[in-house]
PLY file of the C-alpha trace (Angstrom):
ply
format ascii 1.0
element vertex 469
property float x
property float y
property float z
element edge 467
property int vertex1
property int vertex2
end_header
64.99 -68.78 -68.82
69.24 -67.39 -68.50
70.56 -69.12 -69.29
69.26 -70.78 -71.60
68.19 -70.78 -69.95
67.77 -67.21 -71.01
64.70 -66.37 -69.40
60.55 -63.51 -70.13
58.57 -59.66 -68.86
60.30 -62.11 -69.37
60.37 -64.38 -66.78
60.89 -67.79 -67.82
63.54 -68.23 -70.26
66.38 -70.41 -69.22
69.93 -70.44 -70.80
71.62 -73.17 -68.36
70.01 -73.38 -65.40
67.38 -72.20 -66.86
65.44 -70.91 -69.83
66.56 -67.49 -70.57
65.63 -65.53 -73.65
68.69 -64.87 -75.79
68.42 -61.60 -77.74
69.82 -61.58 -81.20
72.13 -58.76 -80.25
73.51 -57.94 -76.82
74.59 -54.51 -75.64
78.24 -53.65 -75.42
79.38 -53.66 -71.79
80.79 -50.38 -70.45
84.24 -49.52 -71.70
85.54 -49.92 -68.17
84.67 -53.61 -68.29
87.48 -54.38 -70.74
90.84 -52.70 -70.47
93.32 -52.35 -73.32
96.06 -54.99 -73.37
99.10 -55.52 -75.55
100.16 -59.00 -76.52
102.60 -60.63 -78.92
101.84 -61.47 -82.53
99.52 -64.42 -83.25
101.04 -67.84 -82.57
100.04 -70.62 -84.94
100.73 -74.28 -84.39
99.38 -77.72 -85.21
98.71 -80.37 -82.62
99.69 -84.02 -83.11
96.87 -86.49 -83.78
94.93 -87.46 -80.66
95.67 -90.77 -78.97
92.25 -92.16 -79.76
90.49 -92.45 -83.10
89.33 -88.86 -83.13
89.97 -86.07 -85.65
93.09 -83.93 -85.41
92.81 -80.22 -84.85
94.61 -77.09 -85.98
94.50 -74.10 -83.64
95.17 -70.40 -83.97
95.61 -68.44 -80.76
95.47 -64.67 -80.93
95.53 -62.14 -78.12
93.86 -58.95 -79.23
94.25 -55.47 -77.71
90.87 -53.92 -77.21
89.02 -51.23 -75.28
85.48 -52.46 -75.84
83.98 -55.85 -76.45
80.70 -56.96 -77.98
79.88 -60.60 -77.24
79.10 -62.71 -80.29
76.88 -65.02 -78.29
75.38 -65.30 -74.87
77.09 -67.80 -72.60
75.22 -70.04 -70.26
76.42 -68.79 -66.99
74.99 -71.41 -64.79
76.82 -74.06 -66.70
80.30 -72.92 -65.81
81.04 -74.74 -62.59
84.29 -75.35 -60.82
85.65 -77.06 -57.75
88.52 -74.64 -57.15
88.93 -72.57 -54.01
85.96 -70.35 -53.24
85.49 -67.29 -51.04
84.24 -68.04 -47.55
81.44 -65.74 -46.38
82.14 -63.91 -43.15
78.47 -64.05 -42.29
76.16 -66.98 -42.78
72.89 -66.21 -44.49
69.93 -68.27 -43.32
68.41 -69.30 -46.60
64.89 -69.93 -45.43
62.57 -70.51 -42.54
61.61 -73.79 -44.25
64.32 -76.42 -44.31
62.75 -79.88 -44.37
60.26 -81.89 -46.38
57.27 -82.21 -44.10
54.58 -83.20 -46.55
53.94 -85.09 -49.76
51.00 -83.31 -51.36
49.31 -84.61 -54.46
51.17 -83.54 -57.59
49.69 -80.88 -59.84
52.27 -81.16 -62.62
51.71 -83.02 -65.91
54.21 -84.13 -68.58
54.01 -84.46 -72.34
56.86 -86.33 -74.08
57.22 -87.36 -77.69
58.66 -90.71 -78.76
62.18 -89.31 -79.15
62.68 -88.61 -75.44
64.47 -91.56 -73.84
62.95 -93.13 -70.75
65.95 -92.23 -68.56
65.65 -88.54 -69.43
61.90 -88.68 -68.90
62.52 -90.00 -65.39
65.00 -87.24 -64.60
62.68 -84.53 -65.93
59.82 -85.91 -63.84
62.03 -86.07 -60.75
62.99 -82.41 -61.15
59.42 -81.33 -61.82
57.82 -83.38 -59.04
60.40 -82.18 -56.52
59.78 -78.56 -57.43
56.03 -79.06 -57.35
56.15 -80.53 -53.83
58.37 -77.77 -52.49
56.13 -75.12 -54.03
53.25 -76.38 -51.86
55.46 -76.75 -48.78
56.31 -73.02 -48.84
52.68 -72.04 -49.27
51.94 -72.46 -52.95
48.39 -73.15 -54.14
47.89 -76.84 -54.89
45.49 -75.92 -57.69
48.21 -74.06 -59.63
48.77 -76.49 -62.51
51.91 -76.77 -64.64
52.38 -78.77 -67.85
55.83 -79.74 -69.13
56.35 -80.18 -72.89
59.60 -82.07 -73.51
59.99 -82.91 -77.19
62.78 -84.36 -79.25
60.99 -83.04 -82.35
61.96 -79.37 -82.31
59.31 -78.39 -84.85
56.61 -79.91 -82.65
57.95 -78.01 -79.65
57.89 -74.70 -81.53
54.31 -75.39 -82.61
53.26 -76.10 -79.03
54.88 -72.86 -77.89
53.27 -70.88 -80.70
49.87 -72.29 -79.72
50.47 -71.07 -76.17
51.42 -67.55 -77.26
48.37 -67.29 -79.51
46.18 -67.98 -76.48
47.58 -64.81 -74.94
47.34 -62.65 -78.04
50.94 -62.71 -79.25
51.40 -61.84 -82.92
55.05 -62.94 -83.14
55.87 -65.04 -86.18
57.02 -68.63 -85.91
60.41 -67.70 -87.40
60.89 -65.08 -84.70
59.98 -67.49 -81.91
62.19 -70.18 -83.43
65.16 -67.81 -83.63
65.15 -67.36 -79.87
66.03 -70.98 -79.24
69.83 -71.15 -79.24
72.12 -74.08 -78.48
72.45 -72.81 -74.93
68.75 -72.34 -74.18
67.58 -75.21 -72.00
63.95 -74.26 -71.65
61.23 -71.61 -71.46
58.90 -71.30 -68.48
55.68 -69.32 -68.82
52.19 -69.20 -67.32
51.52 -72.81 -66.24
53.78 -74.26 -68.97
57.37 -75.34 -69.48
58.91 -76.00 -72.91
62.05 -78.17 -73.01
63.94 -78.83 -76.28
65.65 -82.21 -76.14
67.46 -82.32 -79.49
68.82 -78.77 -79.95
70.95 -78.30 -76.83
73.55 -80.08 -74.69
71.61 -79.22 -71.52
70.52 -82.82 -71.06
73.94 -84.42 -71.53
75.23 -83.69 -68.04
74.68 -85.02 -64.56
71.08 -85.87 -63.68
71.15 -83.16 -61.00
71.64 -80.66 -63.83
68.38 -81.84 -65.38
66.67 -81.56 -62.00
67.90 -77.98 -61.64
66.81 -76.89 -65.10
63.31 -78.29 -64.71
62.92 -76.89 -61.17
64.10 -73.48 -62.35
61.61 -73.43 -65.19
58.89 -74.72 -62.89
59.24 -71.61 -60.74
58.97 -69.42 -63.82
55.69 -71.19 -64.63
54.44 -70.48 -61.11
55.61 -66.87 -61.31
53.28 -66.64 -64.28
50.44 -68.35 -62.43
50.79 -66.03 -59.43
51.24 -62.77 -61.32
48.86 -63.61 -64.15
51.36 -62.19 -66.63
52.70 -64.07 -69.60
56.22 -63.59 -70.86
56.57 -63.22 -74.60
59.51 -62.99 -76.94
58.25 -59.64 -78.23
58.23 -57.93 -74.82
60.47 -54.83 -74.58
63.83 -56.00 -73.28
65.15 -52.55 -72.39
62.48 -51.91 -69.75
62.01 -53.24 -66.24
59.21 -55.83 -66.51
55.95 -55.19 -64.65
56.71 -58.29 -62.58
59.90 -56.74 -61.20
63.60 -56.59 -62.03
64.99 -59.49 -64.02
67.63 -60.27 -61.40
64.69 -61.07 -59.08
62.84 -63.07 -61.74
65.84 -65.22 -62.60
67.51 -65.16 -59.21
64.37 -66.44 -57.48
64.04 -69.26 -60.02
67.65 -70.27 -59.41
67.25 -70.01 -55.65
63.98 -71.94 -55.61
65.49 -74.75 -57.69
68.43 -75.28 -55.34
66.25 -75.01 -52.23
63.76 -77.54 -53.58
66.43 -80.04 -54.56
68.27 -79.56 -51.28
65.14 -80.17 -49.23
64.62 -83.43 -51.07
68.27 -84.34 -50.49
69.02 -84.48 -54.21
71.86 -81.94 -53.91
74.05 -80.44 -51.19
73.03 -76.79 -50.92
76.26 -75.68 -49.23
78.43 -77.22 -51.94
76.36 -75.63 -54.71
76.51 -72.27 -52.95
80.31 -72.36 -52.91
80.32 -72.72 -56.68
77.80 -69.90 -57.03
79.90 -67.61 -54.83
82.94 -68.17 -57.02
80.97 -67.40 -60.16
79.31 -64.30 -58.71
82.67 -62.91 -57.66
83.51 -62.44 -61.35
80.81 -59.83 -61.81
81.55 -56.19 -60.97
78.29 -54.57 -62.12
75.90 -53.40 -59.40
72.77 -55.44 -58.77
70.72 -52.38 -59.69
72.28 -52.58 -63.15
70.59 -55.93 -63.82
66.95 -54.85 -63.76
66.18 -55.18 -67.48
66.31 -58.36 -69.50
68.73 -56.76 -71.92
71.21 -55.85 -69.20
70.83 -59.09 -67.28
71.50 -61.30 -70.30
74.49 -59.21 -71.38
76.19 -60.18 -68.10
75.12 -63.83 -68.07
78.65 -64.92 -68.91
80.09 -62.95 -66.00
77.64 -64.31 -63.43
74.33 -62.41 -63.43
72.38 -65.57 -62.61
74.60 -66.36 -59.67
74.47 -62.79 -58.37
70.68 -62.89 -58.66
70.64 -66.12 -56.67
72.69 -64.61 -53.85
70.58 -61.45 -53.83
67.39 -63.48 -53.45
68.95 -65.64 -50.75
69.85 -62.47 -48.86
66.40 -60.98 -49.53
64.45 -63.86 -47.95
66.78 -64.37 -44.98
64.22 -63.18 -42.46
61.02 -63.71 -44.47
61.39 -67.28 -45.66
61.04 -68.78 -49.13
57.27 -68.33 -49.11
57.74 -64.55 -49.28
58.66 -64.93 -52.94
55.21 -66.32 -53.65
53.60 -63.48 -51.70
55.48 -60.95 -53.82
54.30 -62.35 -57.16
50.78 -62.82 -55.83
50.74 -59.14 -54.81
51.83 -58.16 -58.32
49.04 -60.33 -59.68
46.65 -58.51 -57.38
47.39 -55.20 -59.04
50.23 -53.74 -56.95
53.22 -52.24 -58.72
56.31 -54.32 -58.29
57.99 -51.65 -56.14
55.01 -51.47 -53.79
54.77 -55.25 -53.64
58.50 -55.45 -52.92
58.34 -53.06 -49.96
55.17 -54.59 -48.54
56.52 -58.13 -48.83
60.15 -57.75 -47.82
59.88 -54.78 -45.46
62.19 -52.35 -47.28
62.22 -50.30 -50.44
64.14 -51.51 -53.46
66.67 -48.69 -53.04
67.30 -49.59 -49.41
67.74 -53.22 -50.40
70.29 -52.33 -53.07
72.32 -50.37 -50.54
72.19 -53.15 -47.97
73.02 -55.90 -50.45
76.04 -54.11 -51.92
77.46 -53.70 -48.42
76.94 -57.41 -47.77
78.44 -58.24 -51.15
81.65 -56.30 -50.53
82.18 -58.17 -47.30
81.41 -61.67 -48.56
82.22 -61.99 -52.26
83.90 -58.92 -53.72
84.50 -59.13 -57.50
87.66 -61.00 -58.53
89.81 -60.15 -61.61
88.73 -62.01 -64.74
89.32 -62.11 -68.49
87.44 -63.36 -71.56
88.16 -66.15 -74.01
86.24 -66.13 -77.30
86.51 -68.04 -80.53
84.92 -70.07 -83.31
85.00 -73.80 -84.08
84.69 -74.91 -87.72
85.15 -78.12 -89.68
87.56 -78.69 -92.56
85.06 -77.12 -94.98
84.85 -73.97 -92.91
81.35 -74.80 -91.67
80.42 -73.82 -88.11
80.30 -76.68 -85.59
77.64 -76.28 -82.91
77.38 -78.03 -79.54
81.14 -78.65 -79.33
82.45 -78.63 -75.77
85.23 -76.15 -75.02
87.16 -76.84 -71.81
89.47 -74.50 -69.91
91.85 -76.20 -67.47
93.79 -74.01 -65.05
97.35 -74.97 -64.17
96.45 -74.29 -60.52
93.55 -76.75 -60.29
92.70 -80.30 -61.29
89.23 -79.16 -62.37
88.19 -77.64 -65.65
85.47 -75.21 -66.70
83.39 -75.60 -69.83
81.07 -73.99 -72.31
79.65 -75.13 -75.65
79.62 -73.56 -79.09
76.39 -72.00 -80.32
74.71 -72.72 -83.65
77.12 -70.35 -85.42
80.15 -72.15 -83.97
81.09 -69.34 -81.60
81.81 -69.63 -77.91
82.58 -67.22 -75.10
83.64 -67.62 -71.48
84.67 -65.34 -68.64
87.20 -67.05 -66.39
89.54 -65.95 -63.58
92.95 -64.61 -64.52
95.55 -67.33 -64.82
97.22 -69.81 -67.15
95.10 -72.43 -68.93
95.18 -75.21 -71.45
92.19 -75.43 -73.76
90.43 -78.51 -75.15
87.81 -78.92 -77.84
85.66 -82.05 -77.70
82.96 -83.02 -80.20
83.25 -86.57 -78.84
80.10 -88.12 -77.43
81.97 -89.78 -74.56
82.90 -86.37 -73.19
79.49 -84.81 -73.70
78.45 -85.31 -70.13
78.94 -83.22 -67.03
80.14 -79.65 -66.89
83.17 -77.91 -65.46
83.88 -79.24 -62.02
83.02 -82.79 -63.05
85.64 -83.46 -65.73
89.35 -83.11 -65.03
92.37 -82.79 -67.28
93.32 -86.46 -66.91
89.99 -87.47 -68.43
90.39 -84.98 -71.25
93.93 -86.10 -72.13
92.61 -89.54 -73.03
90.26 -88.12 -75.62
91.77 -85.01 -77.15
95.26 -83.52 -77.53
95.75 -80.34 -75.51
96.65 -76.96 -76.87
99.69 -75.10 -75.62
99.04 -73.05 -72.53
97.77 -69.49 -72.80
97.41 -66.76 -70.21
94.26 -64.83 -69.37
95.03 -61.38 -68.04
92.83 -59.03 -66.08
90.10 -57.54 -68.30
91.88 -59.00 -71.33
90.32 -60.76 -74.31
91.99 -63.86 -75.76
90.79 -65.21 -79.10
91.21 -68.93 -79.78
89.77 -70.37 -83.01
90.02 -74.02 -84.04
89.40 -76.04 -87.20
88.60 -79.71 -86.55
89.55 -81.91 -89.47
0 1
1 2
2 3
3 4
4 5
5 6
7 8
8 9
9 10
10 11
11 12
12 13
13 14
14 15
15 16
16 17
17 18
18 19
19 20
20 21
21 22
22 23
23 24
24 25
25 26
26 27
27 28
28 29
29 30
30 31
31 32
32 33
33 34
34 35
35 36
36 37
37 38
38 39
39 40
40 41
41 42
42 43
43 44
44 45
45 46
46 47
47 48
48 49
49 50
50 51
51 52
52 53
53 54
54 55
55 56
56 57
57 58
58 59
59 60
60 61
61 62
62 63
63 64
64 65
65 66
66 67
67 68
68 69
69 70
70 71
71 72
72 73
73 74
74 75
75 76
76 77
77 78
78 79
79 80
80 81
81 82
82 83
83 84
84 85
85 86
86 87
87 88
88 89
89 90
90 91
91 92
92 93
93 94
94 95
95 96
96 97
97 98
98 99
99 100
100 101
101 102
102 103
103 104
104 105
105 106
106 107
107 108
108 109
109 110
110 111
111 112
112 113
113 114
114 115
115 116
116 117
117 118
118 119
119 120
120 121
121 122
122 123
123 124
124 125
125 126
126 127
127 128
128 129
129 130
130 131
131 132
132 133
133 134
134 135
135 136
136 137
137 138
138 139
139 140
140 141
141 142
142 143
143 144
144 145
145 146
146 147
147 148
148 149
149 150
150 151
151 152
152 153
153 154
154 155
155 156
156 157
157 158
158 159
159 160
160 161
161 162
162 163
163 164
164 165
165 166
166 167
167 168
168 169
169 170
170 171
171 172
172 173
173 174
174 175
175 176
176 177
177 178
178 179
179 180
180 181
181 182
182 183
183 184
184 185
185 186
186 187
187 188
188 189
189 190
190 191
191 192
192 193
193 194
194 195
195 196
196 197
197 198
198 199
199 200
200 201
201 202
202 203
203 204
204 205
205 206
206 207
207 208
208 209
209 210
210 211
211 212
212 213
213 214
214 215
215 216
216 217
217 218
218 219
219 220
220 221
221 222
222 223
223 224
224 225
225 226
226 227
227 228
228 229
229 230
230 231
231 232
232 233
233 234
234 235
235 236
236 237
237 238
238 239
239 240
240 241
241 242
242 243
243 244
244 245
245 246
246 247
247 248
248 249
249 250
250 251
251 252
252 253
253 254
254 255
255 256
256 257
257 258
258 259
259 260
260 261
261 262
262 263
263 264
264 265
265 266
266 267
267 268
268 269
269 270
270 271
271 272
272 273
273 274
274 275
275 276
276 277
277 278
278 279
279 280
280 281
281 282
282 283
283 284
284 285
285 286
286 287
287 288
288 289
289 290
290 291
291 292
292 293
293 294
294 295
295 296
296 297
297 298
298 299
299 300
300 301
301 302
302 303
303 304
304 305
305 306
306 307
307 308
308 309
309 310
310 311
311 312
312 313
313 314
314 315
315 316
316 317
317 318
318 319
319 320
320 321
321 322
322 323
323 324
324 325
325 326
326 327
327 328
328 329
329 330
330 331
331 332
332 333
333 334
334 335
335 336
336 337
337 338
338 339
339 340
340 341
341 342
342 343
343 344
344 345
345 346
346 347
347 348
348 349
349 350
350 351
351 352
352 353
353 354
354 355
355 356
356 357
357 358
358 359
359 360
360 361
361 362
362 363
363 364
364 365
365 366
366 367
367 368
368 369
369 370
370 371
371 372
372 373
373 374
374 375
375 376
376 377
377 378
378 379
379 380
380 381
381 382
382 383
383 384
384 385
385 386
386 387
387 388
388 389
389 390
390 391
391 392
392 393
393 394
394 395
395 396
396 397
397 398
398 399
399 400
400 401
401 402
402 403
403 404
404 405
405 406
406 407
407 408
408 409
409 410
410 411
411 412
412 413
413 414
414 415
415 416
416 417
417 418
418 419
419 420
420 421
421 422
422 423
423 424
424 425
425 426
426 427
427 428
428 429
429 430
430 431
431 432
432 433
433 434
434 435
435 436
436 437
437 438
438 439
439 440
440 441
441 442
442 443
443 444
444 445
445 446
446 447
447 448
448 449
449 450
450 451
451 452
452 453
453 454
454 455
455 456
456 457
457 458
458 459
459 460
460 461
461 462
462 463
463 464
464 465
465 466
466 467
467 468
């Protein structure tokens, strides 16, 4: 998935790029991740009515000293994009031995839509799926490996379809439990030969069409991971253990990497431009790659950039072996090898040796940058939580803004570089498109009054709540 994509033994749950499984509670990051800060007393103020016919908003901004922090919700990491300056690698990594579309094999992907899915979205979903399916065969995938996409506007129908799938594989999880793992930031679930995409319960489909392509391609690779390994990913799998299919950074990172490679080879995106954004995001994460092996740990760092770090690790991993090596790895696992044995046999080095090599490469090319957190809750005048509200963070040093959305309980969370920002809250439909890096402050000022500036300090936590009247 992650994100949500939050993704199962987990392979296939996407929070943002992807479908990532979102646990109901996430572990508290190490105390070193958040340093104590001292700020002034809370500042309360009321903004003037917006210029357009939109509701006014009252904000409360509070900076809170803290030594530990427990996220209230999992943020879709792949959704925070930016066009600000990015680190320039000192060494170029050759992404793959395969770099062009050389064939157009017959498609082996099928689609199931209900009447609520608009034709334009159907087209974009099919474009993402067909592109991924073609690239899968180009890098050596089996043309007989079928994948079915379920994209439903009717959420209840989607849950039923997913429950039917789990029952085929012996899952005893209740429908309520399965339903609870779909949050506002989960874009899809990929499993053995299937992809489930909720159309009505997330903002994942409101952005650029390339975002839809990426989500579907990401989930497609999860489905093929399941086909190759023969292992299904269920919501009741133990999240504190390393899955039998390998570390979660590899599961999710390979899905992210595959998606961008597939779209790039079909000329639907510019790989280099996307990589710059990924580098910037990954530089916010200080945890070692070896600390992202379990689903529980990986998801707890989704906000900081675990998906992007996984992407870069996989890119580095296949530098000399080519993209097809990823398929060989999962096929070896499906053949009965342990994931560590399959890893060494496929990539030519042990997992421990790879960790050492990658961390050296990481320090040289994208060392962690100082960041802080912004958290808060959005409610209406009755005090009811408002979900799927866009929250924008606009740096005073850039014309571009970063964004997240509120979850079903009205909460939001974002990790952003240190600096001074203005914040915007937009429930307006005309702004519910694109993500950070596509919308600038000029566009926002026409639709919503801005809050006074606030400063994000290194390892600090800033709380900003808003009531929209």
